[in-house]
C-alpha positions in Angstrom: 14.2 -10.1 9.3 12.0 -10.9 6.3 9.2 -8.6 5.1 5.6 -9.6 4.7 5.1 -11.2 1.3 1.9 -10.7 -0.6 0.4 -13.9 -2.0 -2.4 -14.5 -4.4 -5.0 -14.8 -1.6 -2.9 -14.1 1.5 0.1 -12.7 3.2 3.2 -14.5 4.5 5.9 -13.8 7.1 8.7 -16.3 7.8 10.6 -16.0 11.0 13.3 -17.9 12.9 11.7 -18.6 16.3 10.2 -21.6 18.2 6.7 -22.7 17.3 5.0 -22.3 20.7 6.7 -18.9 21.3 5.5 -17.8 17.8 2.0 -18.9 18.4 1.8 -16.8 21.5 3.3 -13.8 19.7 0.9 -14.1 16.8 -2.1 -14.1 19.1 -0.7 -11.1 20.9 0.0 -9.3 17.6 -3.6 -10.1 16.5 -5.0 -8.8 19.8 -3.0 -5.6 19.4 -4.9 -5.0 16.1 -8.3 -5.7 17.6 -8.6 -9.4 16.7 -9.5 -12.2 19.0 -8.9 -15.8 18.2 -12.3 -17.7 18.1 -11.0 -21.0 16.9 -7.8 -22.9 17.0 -7.4 -26.0 14.8 -4.3 -28.2 15.4 -4.0 -29.7 12.0 -0.9 -31.7 12.9 -2.7 -33.5 15.8 -5.9 -34.0 13.9 -4.1 -35.7 10.9 -2.0 -37.7 13.3 -5.1 -38.9 15.1 -7.3 -39.5 12.1 -4.8 -40.7 9.5 -1.6 -41.5 11.4 0.1 -38.9 9.3 3.2 -37.2 10.4 3.7 -33.5 9.6 5.4 -30.4 11.1 3.4 -28.2 13.6 0.5 -26.6 11.8 -2.2 -24.5 13.5 -5.1 -22.6 12.0 -6.3 -19.6 14.1 -9.8 -18.2 13.3 -9.3 -14.5 14.0 -12.2 -12.1 14.4 -12.3 -8.3 14.9 -15.9 -7.8 16.2 -16.4 -4.3 15.1 -15.2 -5.1 11.5 -17.3 -8.3 11.5 -20.4 -6.4 12.5 -19.8 -3.8 9.8 -19.4 -6.6 7.2 -22.5 -8.6 8.4 -24.6 -5.4 8.4 -23.5 -4.7 4.8 -24.2 -8.3 3.8 -25.5 -10.9 6.1 -24.2 -13.7 3.8 -20.6 -12.6 4.5 -20.5 -14.9 7.5 -19.6 -17.7 5.0 -16.2 -15.9 4.5 -15.6 -15.2 8.3 -13.4 -15.4 10.4 -10.0 -14.4 9.0 -7.8 -17.5 9.0 -4.2 -17.2 10.1 -1.9 -20.2 9.8 1.2 -20.8 12.0 3.2 -23.6 10.7 6.7 -25.1 11.2 9.0 -25.0 8.4 12.7 -26.1 8.5 14.4 -24.2 11.2 11.7 -21.5 11.6 8.0 -20.7 11.5 5.8 -19.4 8.7 2.8 -17.2 9.5 0.2 -16.8 6.7 -3.0 -14.8 6.9 -5.7 -14.8 4.4 -6.2 -11.5 2.4 -9.7 -10.3 3.3 -9.8 -8.2 0.2 -9.1 -11.2 -2.1 -11.7 -13.2 -0.2 -14.4 -10.5 -0.1 -14.0 -9.3 -3.7 -16.4 -12.0 -4.8 -19.1 -10.1 -2.9 -18.8 -7.0 -5.1 -20.3 -4.8 -2.3 -18.3 -1.6 -1.8 -19.2 -1.5 2.0 -17.9 -5.0 2.5 -14.8 -4.2 0.5 -14.0 -1.1 2.7 -14.2 -3.4 5.7 -11.9 -6.0 4.0 -9.4 -3.3 3.3 -9.3 -2.3 6.9 -9.0 -5.9 8.0 -6.2 -6.5 5.6 -4.3 -3.5 6.9 -4.7 -4.7 10.5 -3.6 -8.2 9.6 -0.6 -6.9 7.7 0.4 -4.7 10.7 0.2 -7.7 12.9 2.5 -9.7 10.7 4.9 -6.8 10.4 5.4 -6.8 14.2 6.7 -10.4 14.2 10.4 -11.0 14.2 
């Protein structure tokens, strides 16, 4: 089992599992941390349809934790430009990579302590979700 890797603007977890099973597990892990999936973008299908391009499975999930989103929007209504939290599930070799944006990295541009506090909580929840994936 690999640990959650901190990236410049996100977090990554690599696992050896099937893609559809991993997508379901990621959604469950997010739900356990209070996130719902508002959007689901199938990048593989879109690029195949629009460009004829072949690529491994690649899904972008737009995850939202309503209480955290409300707190952030109350602190700064413009924060909606940085919402929701994107979580990528993508096929890689014999396994799947799950990457989640780092809300602290994204929200640091706002320089509002109330927003940063929300971002820190969101990051902790996303990290816990990634840690549960095996």
